[in-house]
C-alpha positions as CSV (number, residue, x, y, z in Angstrom):
1,M,0.7,32.3,46.4
2,R,2.2,29.3,44.3
3,I,2.8,26.5,46.7
4,G,5.0,23.7,45.9
5,L,4.3,20.7,48.2
6,D,6.1,16.7,47.9
7,A,2.6,14.8,47.0
8,S,5.6,11.8,46.6
9,Y,3.8,9.6,49.5
10,S,-0.1,10.6,48.4
11,L,0.2,8.1,45.8
12,D,0.6,5.2,47.9
13,S,-1.4,2.0,47.1
14,S,-1.0,0.9,50.7
15,P,-1.1,4.1,52.7
16,S,0.3,4.5,56.2
17,G,0.2,7.4,58.6
18,V,1.9,9.4,56.4
19,G,0.3,8.7,52.6
20,I,-2.9,9.1,54.7
21,Y,-1.8,12.9,55.6
22,S,-0.1,13.5,52.3
23,A,-3.6,12.9,50.5
24,S,-5.9,14.3,52.8
25,I,-4.0,17.5,53.2
26,I,-3.3,18.2,49.7
27,S,-6.9,17.3,48.6
28,A,-8.5,19.9,51.3
29,L,-5.7,22.2,50.4
30,L,-6.7,22.3,47.0
31,A,-10.1,22.6,48.0
32,S,-9.9,25.4,50.4
33,S,-8.0,27.5,48.3
34,P,-8.8,27.7,45.0
35,D,-7.3,31.0,44.1
36,D,-3.6,30.0,44.9
37,H,-1.8,27.3,42.3
38,F,-0.3,24.0,43.6
39,L,2.9,22.2,42.3
40,L,2.5,18.3,43.0
41,C,6.0,17.5,42.9
42,Y,7.0,14.2,42.8
43,R,10.2,12.0,43.2
44,A,11.3,10.1,39.9
45,N,9.5,6.5,40.8
46,R,6.3,8.0,41.5
47,F,6.1,11.0,38.9
48,F,4.9,9.0,35.9
49,R,2.1,7.3,38.1
50,A,0.7,10.1,38.6
51,M,1.0,11.5,35.3
52,T,-1.3,8.6,34.6
53,K,-4.3,10.0,36.8
54,P,-6.7,12.4,36.3
55,R,-5.4,16.0,37.7
56,N,-6.7,16.9,41.6
57,A,-7.8,20.5,40.7
58,R,-7.5,23.4,38.2
59,N,-5.5,24.9,40.4
60,T,-2.4,22.1,40.5
61,S,0.2,21.2,38.0
62,R,2.7,18.7,38.6
63,Y,6.4,18.4,38.6
64,P,8.9,16.0,39.0
65,L,11.0,16.2,42.3
66,E,14.4,15.5,40.4
67,D,18.1,17.5,41.1
68,L,18.2,18.1,37.2
69,M,14.9,19.9,37.3
70,L,14.9,21.6,40.7
71,P,16.3,25.2,39.4
72,H,13.1,25.4,37.3
73,L,10.8,24.8,40.5
74,Q,12.6,26.9,42.4
75,K,11.4,29.9,40.1
76,R,7.9,29.2,39.9
77,V,6.9,28.5,43.7
78,D,7.1,31.0,46.5
79,L,7.0,28.3,49.2
80,F,7.8,24.8,49.7
81,H,6.4,22.2,51.9
82,G,7.6,18.8,52.7
83,L,5.3,16.5,53.7
84,N,7.0,14.3,54.9
85,Q,9.7,15.7,57.3
86,R,12.6,15.8,54.2
87,L,13.0,18.9,51.8
88,P,14.5,18.8,48.1
89,S,18.7,19.4,47.7
90,C,18.0,23.1,47.0
91,S,16.9,26.8,48.5
92,F,13.3,28.0,47.8
93,P,12.4,31.9,48.8
94,R,10.4,29.7,52.2
95,T,10.3,26.6,53.2
96,V,8.1,24.6,55.6
97,A,8.6,20.7,56.4
98,T,5.8,18.7,58.4
99,F,7.4,16.3,61.1
100,H,5.0,13.1,62.0
101,D,7.5,11.9,64.7
102,L,10.9,11.4,65.8
103,F,11.1,7.7,67.7
104,V,13.6,6.4,65.3
105,M,16.4,8.5,66.7
106,T,15.1,7.6,70.6
107,A,14.3,3.7,70.7
108,D,15.0,0.2,68.9
109,Y,12.0,1.2,66.4
110,S,14.0,-0.1,63.8
111,T,17.7,-1.4,62.3
112,P,20.8,0.7,62.9
113,E,21.3,2.0,59.2
114,F,18.0,3.4,58.7
115,R,18.4,5.0,62.3
116,L,21.6,7.1,61.0
117,R,19.8,7.4,57.8
118,F,16.8,9.1,59.3
119,T,18.6,11.3,62.0
120,K,20.9,13.0,59.3
121,L,17.5,14.0,57.4
122,A,15.8,14.9,60.1
123,Q,18.6,17.1,61.4
124,D,18.9,18.3,57.8
125,T,15.6,19.4,57.5
126,A,15.5,21.2,60.7
127,R,18.3,22.7,60.0
128,R,16.8,24.3,56.8
129,A,13.4,24.6,57.3
130,D,11.8,28.3,57.6
131,H,8.9,26.5,59.8
132,I,7.6,23.3,61.0
133,I,4.2,21.7,61.1
134,A,4.3,19.1,64.0
135,V,0.8,17.0,63.8
136,S,1.1,17.1,67.4
137,Q,1.9,18.9,70.8
138,Y,4.0,15.8,71.6
139,T,6.1,15.6,68.0
140,A,6.3,19.4,68.2
141,G,8.1,19.3,71.4
142,R,10.6,16.0,70.6
143,V,11.3,18.6,67.4
144,A,11.8,21.0,69.7
145,E,14.2,19.5,71.7
146,L,15.8,16.5,69.9
147,L,16.6,18.7,67.0
148,S,17.0,22.0,69.0
149,Y,14.5,23.9,66.2
150,P,13.2,27.0,68.0
151,P,9.8,26.0,69.7
152,E,8.3,29.8,68.4
153,H,8.7,28.6,64.8
154,I,7.0,25.4,65.0
155,S,3.2,25.4,64.8
156,V,0.7,22.3,65.7
157,V,-1.5,21.2,63.3
158,H,-3.6,17.7,64.1
159,H,-4.9,15.8,61.5
160,G,-8.2,15.4,60.7
161,V,-10.0,11.7,60.7
162,R,-11.2,10.1,58.1
163,R,-14.8,9.2,59.5
164,V,-16.3,5.9,58.9
165,P,-19.9,5.7,57.3
166,R,-22.5,3.8,58.6
167,I,-22.9,0.0,57.8
168,A,-26.8,-1.1,57.6
169,D,-27.6,-4.1,60.3
170,D,-28.2,-6.8,57.5
171,E,-24.9,-5.8,55.7
172,L,-22.8,-6.2,59.1
173,R,-24.4,-9.4,59.6
174,R,-23.2,-10.8,56.6
175,F,-20.0,-9.5,57.0
176,R,-19.7,-10.9,60.3
177,A,-20.8,-14.5,59.1
178,A,-18.8,-14.8,55.7
179,H,-15.0,-13.8,58.1
180,D,-16.1,-15.8,60.7
181,L,-16.6,-12.7,63.2
182,E,-19.6,-13.4,64.9
183,A,-18.3,-13.7,68.6
184,P,-17.5,-10.6,70.0
185,F,-13.7,-9.1,68.9
186,I,-11.5,-7.1,70.2
187,L,-9.7,-4.6,67.2
188,Y,-6.1,-4.0,66.9
189,V,-5.2,-1.7,63.5
190,G,-1.3,-0.9,62.5
191,T,1.2,-2.3,61.6
192,L,3.0,-5.5,63.7
193,Q,5.6,-4.2,64.9
194,K,7.9,-3.6,68.5
195,R,6.6,0.4,68.8
196,K,3.3,-0.9,68.6
197,N,3.4,-2.9,71.8
198,V,1.3,-6.0,70.2
199,E,3.5,-8.3,72.7
200,R,1.8,-7.0,75.7
201,L,-1.5,-6.7,73.7
202,L,-1.0,-10.2,73.5
203,E,-0.3,-11.1,76.9
204,A,-3.3,-8.7,78.4
205,F,-5.7,-10.8,75.8
206,E,-4.8,-14.3,77.2
207,H,-6.0,-13.3,80.4
208,I,-9.6,-11.4,79.7
209,D,-12.6,-13.5,81.1
210,V,-14.8,-12.0,78.6
211,P,-15.7,-14.8,75.6
212,T,-14.2,-12.7,72.7
213,R,-11.8,-13.0,70.0
214,L,-8.9,-10.4,69.2
215,V,-8.1,-9.4,65.3
216,L,-5.1,-7.9,64.2
217,A,-5.5,-5.7,61.3
218,G,-2.2,-4.3,59.9
219,S,1.2,-5.7,57.8
220,D,4.2,-6.7,59.2
221,G,7.2,-4.2,60.3
222,Y,10.6,-4.0,62.5
223,G,10.6,-7.0,65.2
224,S,7.4,-8.6,64.0
225,D,8.9,-12.0,63.8
226,R,8.6,-12.0,67.3
227,I,5.4,-10.8,67.2
228,L,4.3,-14.2,65.1
229,D,6.5,-16.1,67.3
230,R,4.5,-14.9,70.2
231,M,0.9,-15.3,68.5
232,E,1.6,-19.3,67.7
233,T,2.6,-20.1,71.6
234,S,0.1,-18.0,72.9
235,S,-2.5,-19.8,75.3
236,A,-5.1,-18.1,73.0
237,A,-3.7,-18.6,69.9
238,A,-7.0,-20.2,68.6
239,R,-8.9,-17.3,69.2
240,I,-6.2,-14.9,67.7
241,R,-7.0,-13.6,64.0
242,R,-4.0,-12.0,62.0
243,L,-5.5,-10.2,58.4
244,G,-2.3,-8.6,57.9
245,Y,-2.9,-5.3,55.5
246,V,-6.3,-4.6,55.2
247,D,-7.9,-2.0,52.4
248,R,-10.2,0.9,53.5
249,P,-13.7,-1.0,52.8
250,L,-12.5,-3.7,54.7
251,L,-11.3,-2.1,57.9
252,E,-14.4,0.2,57.9
253,H,-16.3,-3.4,58.1
254,L,-13.9,-3.8,61.2
255,Y,-14.1,-0.8,63.1
256,R,-18.1,-1.3,62.9
257,A,-18.1,-4.9,63.9
258,A,-16.3,-4.6,66.4
259,S,-16.2,-4.2,70.4
260,V,-13.4,-2.4,71.2
261,L,-10.5,-1.2,69.8
262,A,-7.1,-1.8,71.8
263,F,-3.8,0.5,70.5
264,P,-1.5,0.4,73.7
265,S,1.3,1.7,71.8
266,L,4.3,2.9,73.4
267,E,4.9,5.7,71.1
268,E,2.8,7.9,68.3
269,G,3.3,11.0,66.7
270,F,-0.5,11.2,66.3
271,G,-2.7,8.1,66.4
272,L,-5.2,8.1,63.5
273,P,-6.6,4.7,64.6
274,V,-8.0,6.1,68.1
275,L,-10.3,8.7,66.1
276,E,-11.3,6.4,63.0
277,A,-12.7,3.7,66.0
278,M,-14.4,6.7,67.8
279,S,-15.7,8.1,64.8
280,A,-17.6,4.8,64.4
281,G,-18.8,4.3,67.4
282,L,-16.4,2.2,69.0
283,P,-14.4,2.2,72.7
284,V,-11.4,2.7,72.7
285,V,-8.3,2.0,74.7
286,T,-5.2,3.3,74.3
287,S,-2.1,4.6,75.9
288,N,-1.3,7.7,78.3
289,R,1.8,8.7,76.7
290,S,3.2,10.4,73.7
291,A,0.4,11.9,71.6
292,L,-2.4,9.3,72.1
293,A,-3.6,10.8,75.2
294,E,-3.2,14.5,73.9
295,V,-5.7,12.7,71.0
296,A,-7.8,10.8,72.8
297,G,-8.4,13.4,75.4
298,N,-11.1,11.9,78.0
299,A,-13.0,9.8,75.3
300,A,-10.6,6.6,75.8
301,L,-9.6,4.6,78.8
302,L,-5.6,5.6,78.9
303,V,-3.4,3.4,80.1
304,N,-0.3,2.4,81.0
305,P,1.5,0.3,77.7
306,E,4.0,-1.6,80.1
307,D,1.6,-3.1,82.2
308,A,0.0,-5.6,79.9
309,Y,-2.8,-6.4,83.8
310,E,-3.5,-2.6,83.2
311,I,-4.4,-3.2,79.6
312,R,-6.8,-5.8,79.8
313,I,-8.6,-4.6,82.8
314,A,-9.0,-1.8,80.7
315,I,-10.3,-3.6,77.9
316,E,-12.5,-5.6,80.1
317,E,-14.1,-2.2,81.6
318,A,-14.8,-1.5,77.9
319,L,-16.4,-4.7,77.0
320,E,-18.9,-4.7,79.5
321,E,-22.5,-3.2,78.6
322,G,-22.8,-0.7,81.5
323,P,-22.1,3.3,82.1
324,T,-18.0,2.8,81.3
325,R,-18.8,1.8,77.5
326,R,-22.2,4.1,77.1
327,R,-19.4,7.5,77.8
328,L,-16.9,6.0,76.2
329,I,-19.0,5.7,72.9
330,N,-20.7,9.6,73.7
331,A,-17.6,10.9,74.4
332,G,-15.5,9.3,71.3
333,L,-18.3,10.7,69.0
334,Q,-17.9,14.4,70.0
335,R,-13.9,14.0,70.6
336,E,-14.0,13.0,66.8
337,Q,-15.6,16.0,65.7
338,E,-13.1,18.5,66.2
339,F,-10.5,17.4,63.8
340,G,-11.1,17.6,60.3
341,W,-9.2,18.0,57.2
342,F,-10.6,20.9,56.4
343,K,-9.5,22.4,59.6
344,A,-5.5,21.2,59.4
345,A,-5.6,23.1,55.6
346,R,-7.0,26.4,57.4
347,E,-4.1,26.2,59.7
348,T,-1.7,25.0,57.5
349,L,-2.7,28.2,55.1
350,R,-2.5,30.2,57.8
351,V,1.6,28.9,58.1
352,Y,1.9,29.9,54.4
353,R,0.7,33.7,54.8
354,R,2.3,34.8,58.2
355,L,6.2,33.4,56.2
356,L,4.8,35.0,53.0
357,E,3.7,38.8,54.3
């Protein structure tokens, strides 16, 4: 097979979920199918950066994803896979698109201008894709409903998980001391934006009886001004730490040092922090809606994200040393083992081969 992949987002220096997916699935595909050839295609602003980096593997080449070059690209691939729910303007023998989420279309989670552009792009991609890969059953259902796409042409391929490595106790003690995190703390990982429900998390935290801190790790997003104002006026402001975007080594230390991950998002297409936290042996409190219940299974405390009291009670239960906390830790370690990038690559390759039979 000769497969074209839109690898543009795999070069993000501060990757979000799409960037993590792009880099991880590409790496797993190359390793899983060494006899096939992959053309890693980059939009103009990423292509020259890609050319400065070592080639990923022998079974790859790199190509600019630009209009003038598309006629040549068409002749060089059997199938093109858009990794971020978009496709180039030309046609290919076969096309696949991965859809991560469609929440922009259904709620006030972005500007009206972005919502309009996103909707048009999603509709165009669904109209032209021979097959769609959805990262969860929830996303698959939204694609079928909102884009009128035939369910029989949708395959669900879950993300893998970037497992958090073990960190020596002495190193963790030094980390806690250096970052003033020696007291127990609740960790939130994600963009500070309306969809992530951070304001209700703050409300829940203000009433938690257990002496603890709240650490927010993530960059600012849509609606962050209101969240930041809420933080400044919070009765618990002195116990809230906002770190902004954190790199991977710092994030891994936070996962290992924290007491609980609180992730009460209103809507997620998947929810990578849930599995990453579980891989670190961290109890998880998350939402009972969108894809989060699907990803967490019975290995997390699931709450109504619109009920701050319910979020608070679940966090307190997860913090308390006892059978619930032990169950969450053990169940989480088992649950994250069910997800892997090589598993995702094998399932993605099966989609390719079915289309090319």
